[in-house]
C-alpha positions as CSV (number, residue, x, y, z in Angstrom):
1,S,59.8,123.8,164.8
2,T,60.4,125.7,167.8
3,T,58.0,127.3,170.5
4,G,58.4,130.4,172.7
5,E,59.6,128.7,175.8
6,S,63.2,128.9,177.0
7,P,65.3,126.1,176.5
8,S,65.9,125.6,180.0
9,C,61.9,124.9,180.2
10,L,62.3,121.9,178.3
11,F,64.4,119.7,180.3
12,P,63.9,118.2,183.7
13,P,65.1,119.8,187.0
14,G,68.5,119.4,187.6
15,F,69.3,119.1,184.0
16,L,71.1,122.5,184.4
17,T,74.6,122.4,185.5
18,Q,76.8,125.6,187.2
19,A,77.1,127.1,183.8
20,D,73.3,127.8,184.4
21,L,73.7,128.9,188.0
22,E,74.0,132.4,188.8
23,P,77.2,133.3,190.4
24,D,76.2,133.6,193.8
25,E,74.7,130.1,193.4
26,L,77.8,128.3,192.6
27,P,78.7,125.4,194.6
28,N,81.6,126.0,196.7
29,G,84.8,123.8,195.9
30,D,86.7,122.9,192.9
31,L,85.1,124.4,189.5
32,E,85.8,123.6,186.0
33,P,88.4,124.9,184.2
34,A,87.4,127.6,181.9
35,D,88.1,125.5,178.4
36,I,86.1,122.5,179.8
37,A,83.1,124.8,180.6
38,L,83.6,126.6,177.3
39,D,83.1,123.3,175.6
40,T,80.7,122.4,178.1
41,N,78.6,125.5,177.2
42,R,79.1,124.7,173.3
43,L,78.2,121.3,173.8
44,R,74.7,122.2,175.4
45,A,73.9,125.0,173.3
46,A,74.3,122.6,170.4
47,V,72.2,119.7,171.8
48,I,69.5,122.6,172.7
49,K,69.2,123.9,169.3
50,A,69.1,120.4,167.9
51,I,66.3,119.5,170.2
52,H,64.5,122.8,169.0
53,E,64.9,122.1,165.6
54,L,63.1,118.9,165.7
55,S,59.5,119.0,165.0
56,D,56.6,119.3,168.0
57,L,56.4,115.5,167.9
58,E,59.8,114.1,167.4
59,R,60.8,116.8,170.4
60,T,58.0,115.4,172.7
61,V,58.7,111.5,172.0
62,T,62.6,112.3,172.5
63,L,62.4,114.2,175.7
64,L,59.6,111.6,177.1
65,F,62.1,108.6,176.1
66,F,65.5,110.3,177.0
67,Y,64.6,112.9,180.1
68,E,61.6,110.9,181.4
69,G,62.7,107.3,181.0
70,L,59.8,106.4,179.0
71,R,59.6,103.4,176.6
72,L,57.9,103.5,173.0
73,N,54.7,102.1,174.1
74,Q,54.4,104.1,177.2
75,I,54.8,107.5,174.9
76,G,52.2,105.9,172.3
77,K,49.7,105.4,175.2
78,R,50.1,109.2,176.7
79,L,50.2,110.8,173.1
80,G,47.1,108.1,172.0
81,L,49.4,107.0,168.8
82,S,50.5,103.5,168.1
83,R,53.9,102.1,169.0
84,S,54.9,101.6,165.8
85,Y,54.2,105.4,164.6
86,I,56.0,106.1,168.1
87,C,59.1,104.1,166.8
88,R,59.1,105.8,163.5
89,I,59.1,109.4,165.2
90,H,61.6,108.5,167.6
91,W,64.3,106.8,164.5
92,R,63.7,110.3,162.6
93,A,64.5,112.1,165.5
94,I,67.7,110.3,166.5
95,R,68.8,110.8,162.9
96,Q,67.9,114.5,163.0
97,L,69.9,114.9,166.3
98,E,73.0,112.8,164.8
99,S,72.9,114.9,161.5
100,S,72.6,118.2,163.7
101,L,75.2,117.0,166.2
102,A,77.8,115.4,164.0
103,E,79.6,118.6,163.3
104,V,80.0,119.3,166.9
105,A,81.1,115.3,167.8
106,S,83.9,115.8,165.6
107,D,85.2,119.0,167.0
108,H,85.2,117.1,170.0
109,E,86.3,114.1,168.8
110,V,83.1,111.7,169.5
111,E,82.0,109.2,167.4
112,V,78.5,109.5,166.1
113,R,76.9,106.1,165.5
114,R,74.8,105.8,162.6
């Protein structure tokens, strides 16, 4: 399920890159070539879309695990759920993300581990 939040609201500060900045906010120096920036934007869009396709609980567990660095038992305590249940939710979310991102990964010759 999705929420009304914009995708950038789901990620911690510093997650956004040059492509997310306004032109006058771009740092001075060498910028990425256009084809690399396009690939980066495409990958970012695919990841955001895949995360939005997760259930609310799967998305919350995934973001707490990867972006806040919490362990599964810490996530369980924060959400008032058992570690074993959080482990199942996390596993299900990872499998869903792998499936959702498999096509994009093959386009970029990246191996998705199963």
